[in-house]
C-alpha positions as CSV (number, residue, x, y, z in Angstrom):
1,G,14.1,1.9,-30.5
2,I,16.5,-0.9,-29.6
3,S,18.5,-0.9,-26.2
4,T,21.3,-2.8,-24.8
5,L,22.0,-4.1,-21.6
6,E,25.4,-3.2,-19.8
7,E,26.5,-5.1,-16.7
8,T,29.7,-3.8,-15.0
9,T,31.3,-4.1,-11.8
10,A,34.3,-1.7,-12.7
11,G,34.4,1.4,-10.8
12,A,31.5,2.4,-8.6
13,G,29.7,-0.6,-7.3
14,T,27.8,-2.9,-9.8
15,Q,25.1,-1.5,-12.3
16,L,23.1,-2.7,-15.3
17,K,22.4,0.1,-17.8
18,L,19.5,0.0,-19.9
19,V,20.9,2.4,-23.0
20,G,18.9,3.3,-26.0
21,Q,20.9,2.8,-29.6
22,D,19.4,5.7,-31.5
23,S,18.7,9.5,-30.7
24,S,15.0,8.9,-29.8
25,G,15.3,11.6,-27.3
26,Q,14.5,9.2,-24.6
27,F,16.3,8.7,-21.1
28,N,18.4,5.7,-20.2
29,F,18.4,4.0,-16.9
30,L,20.6,2.4,-14.6
31,V,20.0,-0.2,-12.2
32,G,22.4,-0.9,-9.6
33,K,24.0,-1.4,-6.0
34,Q,27.0,0.7,-4.3
35,Y,26.9,3.1,-7.1
36,N,25.6,6.7,-6.2
37,V,24.8,5.5,-2.5
38,N,26.6,3.4,-0.3
39,N,24.7,0.1,1.0
40,A,21.9,0.9,-1.4
41,F,19.9,-0.6,-4.3
42,E,19.0,2.3,-6.9
43,I,17.2,3.0,-10.1
44,T,18.6,6.1,-11.6
45,P,17.7,8.0,-14.9
46,S,20.3,9.7,-17.1
47,T,20.9,13.5,-16.4
48,V,19.9,14.1,-20.0
49,A,17.9,12.3,-22.8
50,N,20.3,9.8,-24.6
51,G,22.8,10.2,-21.7
52,G,25.3,8.1,-20.2
53,V,25.8,9.8,-16.9
54,F,23.8,8.7,-14.1
55,T,24.2,10.5,-10.8
56,N,20.6,11.4,-9.7
57,P,18.9,8.1,-8.0
58,A,15.1,8.4,-8.5
59,F,14.4,5.3,-6.1
60,I,16.7,3.9,-3.3
61,V,16.4,0.9,-1.1
62,N,19.1,0.9,1.7
63,S,20.4,-1.7,3.8
64,A,18.0,-0.7,6.6
65,G,15.1,-1.7,4.1
66,N,14.2,2.0,3.8
67,V,12.8,3.2,0.5
68,G,13.7,6.6,-0.8
69,I,11.7,8.3,-3.6
70,G,13.7,11.5,-4.5
71,V,15.8,11.3,-1.4
72,T,19.0,9.5,-1.3
73,A,19.4,8.9,2.5
74,P,16.0,7.5,3.4
75,T,15.4,7.7,7.4
76,S,12.0,5.9,7.5
77,K,10.3,3.0,5.6
78,L,9.1,5.5,3.2
79,D,10.9,8.5,2.8
80,I,9.6,10.9,-0.1
81,T,10.9,14.3,-1.2
82,S,9.2,16.4,-3.6
83,D,10.5,19.4,-5.7
84,S,8.9,22.6,-6.8
85,A,7.8,20.9,-9.8
86,A,5.9,18.1,-8.6
87,N,3.7,16.9,-5.7
88,A,5.7,14.4,-3.3
89,L,2.4,11.9,-3.3
90,T,-0.6,11.7,-5.2
91,I,-3.3,9.2,-4.1
92,R,-6.2,8.8,-6.8
93,L,-9.5,7.4,-6.3
94,R,-10.8,4.3,-8.0
95,S,-14.0,6.1,-9.4
96,D,-15.3,9.5,-9.1
97,Q,-17.5,9.1,-6.3
98,D,-15.4,6.7,-4.2
99,Y,-13.0,6.9,-1.1
100,A,-9.3,6.7,-0.7
101,F,-8.0,5.6,2.9
102,L,-4.9,6.1,4.9
103,N,-5.0,3.4,7.7
104,W,-2.9,3.2,10.7
105,R,-2.7,-0.8,12.2
106,D,-1.1,-2.2,15.2
107,N,2.2,-4.2,14.4
108,G,0.1,-7.5,13.6
109,G,-2.2,-5.6,11.1
110,T,-5.2,-6.8,12.8
111,E,-6.2,-3.6,14.9
112,L,-7.2,-0.9,12.9
113,L,-6.3,2.0,15.2
114,A,-7.1,5.3,13.1
115,E,-7.9,6.3,9.6
116,Q,-8.0,9.2,7.3
117,Y,-10.0,9.3,4.0
118,I,-11.5,11.7,1.7
119,Q,-14.7,11.4,-0.5
120,R,-15.1,13.3,-3.9
121,T,-18.7,14.3,-3.6
122,A,-19.1,16.4,-6.7
123,A,-16.5,18.1,-9.4
124,N,-13.7,19.8,-7.3
125,T,-15.8,19.0,-4.2
126,A,-14.6,16.7,-1.4
127,V,-15.0,15.9,2.0
128,M,-12.4,14.6,4.7
129,K,-12.7,12.5,7.6
130,Y,-10.7,11.3,10.5
131,D,-11.6,8.4,12.4
132,I,-10.0,7.0,15.8
133,A,-10.3,3.5,17.1
134,N,-12.6,3.8,20.3
135,G,-12.4,0.2,21.8
136,S,-13.5,-1.6,18.8
137,N,-12.0,-2.6,15.1
138,S,-14.2,0.0,13.5
139,P,-13.0,3.3,14.5
140,A,-15.5,6.2,14.8
141,T,-15.3,9.5,13.1
142,Y,-14.2,12.1,15.3
143,L,-13.7,15.3,12.8
144,T,-15.2,15.8,9.4
145,I,-13.9,18.7,6.9
146,A,-16.6,19.8,4.5
147,A,-15.6,21.3,1.2
148,S,-17.3,24.6,2.6
149,G,-14.4,24.3,5.2
150,N,-16.6,23.9,8.1
151,A,-15.4,21.2,10.6
152,T,-17.4,19.1,12.7
153,F,-16.1,17.6,16.1
154,A,-17.5,14.5,17.8
155,G,-15.9,15.0,21.1
156,D,-14.4,17.6,23.3
157,V,-12.1,20.0,22.2
158,D,-9.6,20.8,25.0
159,V,-7.6,24.2,24.8
160,N,-4.4,24.1,27.1
161,G,-2.3,27.2,27.4
162,G,-3.6,28.5,23.8
163,Q,-6.5,30.4,22.4
164,L,-9.7,29.2,20.8
165,K,-10.4,31.9,18.1
166,I,-13.7,32.8,16.5
167,Q,-12.7,35.5,14.1
168,G,-15.0,37.5,11.6
169,D,-17.0,40.6,11.7
170,F,-20.1,38.8,12.9
171,A,-18.9,36.0,15.0
172,K,-21.4,33.2,16.4
173,L,-20.7,30.6,19.2
174,L,-23.8,28.3,18.4
175,F,-25.1,25.3,20.9
176,E,-27.3,22.8,19.6
177,D,-28.9,19.7,20.6
178,T,-28.3,16.3,18.9
179,A,-30.9,17.1,16.9
180,G,-29.8,20.1,15.7
181,T,-32.1,22.6,17.4
182,D,-30.5,25.7,18.6
183,L,-30.3,25.9,22.2
184,D,-28.3,29.1,23.1
185,S,-25.7,31.4,21.3
186,Y,-23.2,33.9,21.8
187,I,-22.9,36.5,19.4
188,V,-20.3,39.2,18.7
189,N,-20.3,41.9,16.3
190,N,-18.3,45.0,15.5
191,A,-21.1,47.4,15.5
192,N,-23.0,46.3,18.8
193,G,-20.5,44.1,20.9
194,L,-21.4,40.9,22.7
195,F,-25.1,39.4,22.9
196,F,-26.3,36.2,24.4
197,G,-29.5,34.2,23.4
198,K,-30.5,32.7,20.3
């Protein structure tokens, strides 16, 4: 349908309203500053379809440069709040068998310090990996979580003041060499207690 632009500085702040001129059932939008949130730019949908009330900003950029999505007082460069009806953040893969990365870099953007990524390996199946910089600009994978729930660590696991739990009716602590050959194991089950050996 046809929309009109309404610019005003009357009342709260300055705003530009995109208002439909028919009863199409679509929402109107307000683009403004100093309207619902002090010292901020906002994009706000109408509270109802074809409405003229704009009180719940969907997107905020405040004077500190912080961006808020679903939150009107962002405290970091990107502050996202979800509700019970939606996820806060969705990252889609470029293709079905591709990867999706989250990267952490130094201030200049040249050093890749860490990355977390997921790969879809089949329908409803994925693997998650966590890489940490180890002196080069190509972080090494130190934690892999498979679709089965099995986790593989490439490094030491230190437990300081806590507990390392292995749960199940048949629990096995297995030691292997780098080729995957069993070296030794500790086995505990409910019926027979603790056993040592392969």
